[in-house]
N, C-alpha and C positions, 0 to 999 in steps of 0.2 A: 504494500500500500504506500502511496506517495506521502511525503511529509506534509503537515499542515502549513499553510501559508500564513505567516503572522507578521504584521508590522505595527509598531507602537509609534504613534505620532502625537506630539503635544503642540498645541497652538497657544501662544501667549501674546499679550500686548500690554502696553503701558502708555499713558499720556497721549491717547489718540486725538483728544480734543473734541471728539464727537462719538456718540454711541454708534456701534457698527455690529451688524449681524453677519456672520460668515455662513454661507450655504455651501455644503460639500455634496457633490454628486459625481457619478461615473457616467458622463455624457460625451465621451470621445466621439469623434466623427467616424461612424461605422455605417456601412451600407444597411439600409432598412430602418435606421433610427427615426423615430416618430411616425413610422409606417407599420412595421412589423413588430417592433418592440419599443418600450418606453423606459427611459431612466426614471429612477425614483429619488426624491430628495432624501439623501442619506442622513445628513446631520445639518443642524442649523446653528451650532455653537461649538465651543471647545469640546474636543473629545480625546479619549486616551486609547486604550488597547482595543485591538480587534482580533478575533479568533478565526476559526475555520470558515469555510464556505458552506452554503446550504442551498438546496432547491426547496421551494415551498409551493403549496397550493394556497394562494392568498385569499383573504376575504376582503372585498373592496366595498367601500361605502362612500358615496359622494366624491369619487375621484381620489380617495385616500385608502391605502392599505391599512386596515385596522387590526388584523390578526392573521394567523395562518391556520387553516384547517388541519394541515399536516406538513411535516418537513423531514428532510433527511440531510445529514451532514455529508459533504462530498468533497473530494480533493481534485486538484487539477488532473486531467487525463482519466477521469472516471465517468461512468454512465449509470443511470438509474431509470426505473420505469414506474409511472404513476398508474395505479389500478383503483377500481371501485368495486366494493361488494356490500350489498345491503345498506347503501348510503354512507359507507365508511370508506374514506380515501386513504391510500397508503403508498409510499414510495418503497421500491425494493432496495435491498442492501446494495450499495454501490459496487460495481465491478470494473475491471480494467476496460478503458475505452480508447479513444483517439488521443494521441499526444497533443497537449496544448489546448484542449477544449474540455468543457464540461457538457454533458448531454443528459437530457431528461426526455423520455418518450412518454406520450400520453396514450395509455391503453385502457381508457375508462369507458369507451363507447360513445362519448360525447365530447364536444369542444370544452377545454378547460383553460382557466387563467393559471399561469405558472410564473413564479418569480425566482430569481437567484440573488443571494445576498450573503451577509456575514453573520457568523455566530459571535456575538460580543460576550466577553467574560462577564458572568454574573447575570446575564439575561436568559430567560427561558425560551424565547423565540428568536429566530433570525431577523436581522435588520435588512430589508430588501434594498437592492441596488439597481436591478433591471427587472422590468415587468413585461411579460409576454401575454398579450391579450388574445383569448379565444384560440388556443392551440388545438388544431384539429385532432380527432381520434386517429391514432396511427402515425402522427407526426412527431418529429423531434424538436426540442428546444436545444440549440447548440450555441453555447456561449464561449467565444474564444477568450482565453484567460489573459487579457491584457488590462490589468487593473489601473487605468489612468484616472486619477482623482483630480477633479477641478474645483477650484474655490471661487466664489462670487461674493460680493458684498450686496446683500439685498434682504429685506424683511418681508418680501411679498409671498413667501412660500412657507409651508410648515413641513416638518419631518413626515415621511411616508407619503407625501403627495406624489401622484403619478404625473410626470411632466409630459404633456401632449405636444409641446413645441419648445424651441430653444429659449433659454433664459435671456431676458432682454437687457441685461447688464453685462459689461465686458468681464471676461475671465481675468482674475488677478493672479492666478497660480495654477499650474498644471504639472503633475508628476506621475510617472509610471511607478507604482508602489513596488513593483518587482525589482526596480533599479535602486531603491533606497536601502540604506542600512536598516537592520532590524529595529532600531530605535532612533528617532530624530526629533528635534525641537525646532519649531518655526515661529518667528516673531512677526506679528502684524504691526505695520507702521503706516502712518498717514502723513502725507506732505501737506502742511497747513495751507500753503498758497494755492496749490492746484487741487487739493482734496483727493489726490491719487493714493490708493492703498497698494502696499506691496507686502509679500511674505518672503522673509529671508531666513535661511537656516542659521541657527546659532550654535 
């Protein structure tokens, strides 16, 4: 079995001169984004540790993921199958799959929403990062494991909101988590004259 992918990121700030909300999401430019699948607002404030990956069958209400009917922890290069019996949904135990991607097959007999996200330490349910709407029976969700995290300054969204289009503020930071050290700290600063925000590793 592959090792768990873990990155610890700490975001800090001081003397910004203005209240700011950081929105973090995985919305890299990928073919099919906002058409076949949708990023989810992952965090809207300072965050710490992240744990393993997971596929979920999310429960969606008013455009927000509110819970997961079921989930399974999964690693890079593994696959799982979602089934249904007597109204109970379940993912199979992960098995070896295609290198560099995560796969979930829908074998429930009906179209299903599926999400992929992170298992955060101390939390009982995964935090979604990508949402796949109405995956057809017999179809696969294939998520290439390129964890590019982007940061924006905006208070217009809440955690777990499904993004149906691009965020309308510029990106202030973008990093492939796979290329970062296991633990990093980033300082948020604001230039008073221009109001421009930046994140710099400390």
